[in-house]
N, C-alpha and C positions, 0 to 999 in steps of 0.2 A: 491724649494717649501717649505713653512713654515711647521714645524711639530707641531701638537697639543700637548699641555702639558698634561701629564697623571695625575699628582697629584693635581687635583682640584675637587671641588664640587660646584654645582650651586644650590642656593636656591632662588626661587622667584626673579630672576633677579640679585642676588648677587653671586659673584664668590669667593670661598675660596680656598686657596692653603696651602699646608704643607710647612712651612718655618723654617729654622734654623737661629737664630740670635746669633752671636758670639761677644765676647769682641774683638775689633779690635787690641788692643795692644797684647793680648794673641795670637790671630790668626797670627799676623806678627811674633811673636816669634816662633810659630809652623812652619811657612814657612822657617824661618832661622835655623830650627832644634835646637832651644834653649828650646823647650817645646814639650811635647807629645800632640797629638790631644786630648786625653782623659783629659788632664789638662787645656784645653782651656775652659773658662766659656762660656756656651751655653744654650740657651733656644729654645726648639722645640715647635712649636705652629701651630695652624691653623689660618691663617690671611686672612682678607677680602681684596680683590683687590679693591682699591679705586682710580679710575682714576681722581677723583676730588681733591685728596690729592697730595701735592707736595712731602712731605717726609714721610717715614714710621713712624709708631707710635706704642709704646708699653705701656701697663699699668705700673704704677709706680713700682709695686712689681717685675715685670719682668726686668725692667731696673736696679733695685737695685740688682737683682740676677746676672745680667751680670757685675755688678760693674761699670756701666757707670756714670761718674760724670756729674752733671748738670752744663751746661755752663752759664745758666742764663735764665731769662724770657724775651721773645721777643714778640713784637706785631705781630699778625697774623690774617688773615681772616679765620674763621672756619665756620663749618656748623651752629654754633650758632651765628655767626656774628663776628665782630672784638673784639679780646680779647688777653690777654697775654697767651703765651704757654711756657712750660718748654722745653728747647732745651738741649739734652744730647750729649755727645761726640759721635764720630763715632762708628758705629758697622758694622760688616760684615753680610750680609744677603745671605743665600744660598737657592735657589729653584732648586730642582733637581741638576744638575751638574754646574749650573751657579751661579756666585757670584756678589755682588755689595757692595760698601762701601759708607756709607752716614750718615749724622746726623740722630738722632732719636728724634721724638717728644715724650714727656712723658705725658701720659694721666692718669686719675684717675684709681685706682685699680678697677678691674672688667670690664673694658672696652675692646672692641674687638681690638686685634692687627690689624694694617693696613699695606698694602704695597702700597706706593704712586708711582707716575709716574717716579720719579728720579731713584729709584731702578729698576723698570720695564724696563726703557729705557737702563740703564746700562747693564742689562742682556739680552736685546733684545727681551723681551716679549711684546706682543700686545694683546689687547682685540678685538676679531672679533665682530663687532657690529651686524652682522647678526645672529650669533649663541650665542653670549654672552660668548664664550669660550676663554680661554687664549691660545695663539699660540706662537710658537717660531719663531723669525725672526733672523736677524743678530745682534749680540751684539756689543756694543761699537761703535755706529754710530757717526762719526765725523762730 
């Protein structure tokens, strides 16, 4: 049976989770014991769970804090319609004990961080449409 996630808040139909974003290169060096965890660049934030978004997104200042290089601007379908978005290098995202690695969309400063379906599916999280709550399922579905 799926376990409900503890670290979320729900506001008027929106679900927010506590999430840690790590610089992926730093994090791999930590896993290889070449760097201490406290030396891994990290941003802790409350992020909106957005099942309409493919990739996670961070405000530009948070992506800069992580040291994520911009890979370029790419065409995308956004809530505002078709437009170019900045795509940053991979980051590691951690919600509770589960992690995902994925590209990050860079949004303007002051915007809300987002968790998209790519990261949710990698971690095995689902949104229960009857309760609007985030629940744990099996991660890494093949």
